[in-house]
C-alpha angles and dihedrals in degrees: 000000000000124000089249090057092046092054096041090100089068093071096067091042093051088049091051092049091052091048094046090047093053090044089056088052091048091050094052095042091047089060090052092046097098094039099074091086088061090066099043127116115198101169109114091217090062089066100053119099119250089248095062114111095233090051091054090045090051089057088055092045089057088060092049093044109024091179109072124195141181106240118229114187118195113193127190122201128196098044110165111151144021090263087062089056090049089057092052093047091049088050090054090054092047092049095049088050099040118110112240110253112248096005108137092201091063094233123163127228088254090056091063099040115113116272093254089053093046091053089057128029110249110265132229104235114196122216120245091255089050093230099108139034132213127208120184114214100182111189121210106259093224091051091045091059093056121108120220110195107309095337134076115246090232089059090050092051093050090048090050092049090050095044090050090054091050087057092058114105095233142108092216116122113241130180136176115224137146120086093315093053097043093047091050092051089048094050089049090052095048089048086079094061095080092046126017096028094058094040092054095044094047092045091053092047090047092055094046093049091048088055091045100045101027086212128116093208107045097057091054092052090051093047092047088054090052096050095046089049088053094052088054092051089048091056094054096042093048090052093050094046092045089053091050091242092126131020106230123197132182095260093053089048093052093046091048091053090051093046092053094047094044099042096045089052091047094053092044090053090055095046094045092049091053090044091054090052092051092049086064091055104043134033097223117080086205093056091044091052093046091055093042093049090049091050095043102041094077100053093038092049092046090049092051094045089051094055092041093052091043090053094044088057084072086073084079088065117110086207105088093209091060091042091051092049088059100065092031092054092041090053088049094052090045089054091048090050096050094044093049092050098043114018099038096051090048090051092048092052097042089106091060112205088000093055092119087078090084087075093053127175092019097043117173110240126213107253095215137247101280126110092243092054092048090049092052094051094047096042119128103283091205089068093059126096121266142078101285096046088055092049090049089053094047093051091047093050095050107018096158096046090047098054095040091053091046093048093047091054091050092048091052088056092045090058088075093060093101089059092063108111109217104152091112145261132268116234091256090053098056095087128078092215135037108276125187092258091052094052088049091055089053091056091045093053093047099050109020146042089274094203096056094089094062110011131183111272117211120190116200138160112277095249090058095052100107092042089053093050091050095045094048093043091055094056115108110249093032111114096189138343126202141156122268110250131178091261093048090048088057094053104269121133117259116272097023090119109049119230091001114171116238123247110267123198115181092334093310126115129195125234115200115210118189116205123218090230130055112288088226092057125101090237089061090059087056089052089052090055090054091047090052090052089051101048105030092080088064093075146326092253095057113121132185120202143155136112091296089049090055090054091052092047090048087054093047092046091053092051089052090048093053093056092053104034101046099059091041093055092047090052091049095048092046091053092049092050094048087052093048100041096036089226142091106209098054094049090050090051092048091050092048091047091052092049089054090045090054090050089052091048094051092045093051090044088053090054090050095044097045102038109020109032096024094219113181092228142302137271109258091239093059095085090042096051091039087056093049092048096041100045094040097041098032091055088060092077091049089050092050090048099041094044090057090041091055090048092051093041091057086065108025105024130257101288098044090039091055093047091049091048094051090048096051099037097039098090097042094045092046090050088048092051093048091048093050092046092049093048089052089047086060089070086073090077090072105083094232122114091213091059093041090053093048089050092053096042094049095036094054093038093052090049091049087050093049103044103028111021101038096031103043116001102049099037089044092051093046093047092048094049092040123182091359087072088079096050129172094025096036097123092086090059118092118247 
């Protein structure tokens, strides 16, 4: 008995150890699965850098108003008589006394209102036209941040207020908006991330894999690998968020889930395709897997490293939400890489010498040891029948015509990039459907000074108080401007107390500017920009803050991030490609092709957003994150193609090698692209415009990369340029 035979028992033991280790990770991660919502932070102000003007203004605001609160604005429309006002007043009494649904401490809504609201019963404030009523339910900020079970207390309070209104015997229309209403609607939307998002994504991937593999077993092994990889990523991300190393929000969590499922499946497709090839050449599944693993590890690892480094570049972002997505996504990709290269091979080999059964019913058969069998297996794949061999032959026959036509089509789509609206979205515009808070904002804007609930707050030296009021009041879009006085701070309208002195803190006063539009709207952010232009000349210490100012600073910070992150990502990806392909020209061509692909994706998305979906605009970070995902993920397919092209070119020459690589990788890379596009499309089930737009941008971009860039543009360019594509190390390439 040989040493190899005596040690053969180690292989199944090693496979079992790998599987058990990953199952342990899956068990621990599964218990953490529902806890990510406990460490989320979804307030926009939490993501701004400390240097942002609105952040510094918020610090001053805490000195002027030590008691902070989360404002809840309940608006009632259709008021016509005194009896309608009686209904609203009865509703106020019922709400204050109502037990908070789901609160184990048995508190009422009145128990968690801010101290100023507790001292005085919330009042029904009629609009000037008398057709609507506003009621402010401001929840104490400390209480609002509590978690009760798996829900935030603020969400439970909002649910209780809405349920209490539903119990009123009235036909009046009432809606909860303000920070409390919007936060509750956001949390409700994000609640689908742990459930419906994953279910939809996995269902879509399962259907595609069943079509690709035509096997009932193999898709389940791939999906199991994806889910266990996801649990490993969740463990790491939860620990980092719990330790306040990253600031996680619901959107980052959803994107991370999709990245892990999509990337794991892509890596699995490449490994399984190579494994199937080797099963035709050797009788032993173990040997076939060893060969497939050795030949797949470099492109898969390079692909993962490219995405990881691209995501980590987001750490350069001043916006904490983007900076958090970087390490969260990178951990997800790392988990996908390790699982695809360890757990999946173990699952594929679990049948031992009968491991080919995972491909049932279309199991790959060993061709035999004869020369004829070997020649048949190693024959030029581009000369076979099928769609991709025909495409490969067509590109090889007319490479210049092919890449010029592909580039022209991408340039035409890129011409629509200027129509992409990325100036931002108001809080009432972030949802893809009419939520309760959105309907409330519409009533506010129709009947009230919409900006009164969360005005612009201007902090100026005491001696510039009158000048600041005059300057702010003269800005278009500002309904009124006045000084913060003690009576105003307590909730009284301005001017109620004649000749009242303003509140002064360390020689600074606060000017309150009420906008004509809702403070949560994108237009209010534009008004803030004009107010800053008007009051900044009054002194270096002048600060302008408030909710609308936070939106503006988010927009400005994203613009700064774009200028820093985009070139850095391109440089990182170029270096990885140079190291992988041992060339300079081919990597440069790939990067340029992916930039053009990104432009086409943004152009096509602009067409869809403006004229098909009718979106009001886009979050400023959509183009930035779209670039990160498309360039980092899109280059994967060029890596898969060109690493195989280099392998083939070493033996057959550049043109023949590219043709053979395109023919043999066409099906698997196309499947990978469709899987990734489909998983990102699953983000559309969450009713948020931001995630829907990311889904569209990345989805169409990946499909463009798959069917145009990787199939036509890159192989056409490399075939046209020939051996010089591998400069300056082209001597190793066959003529």
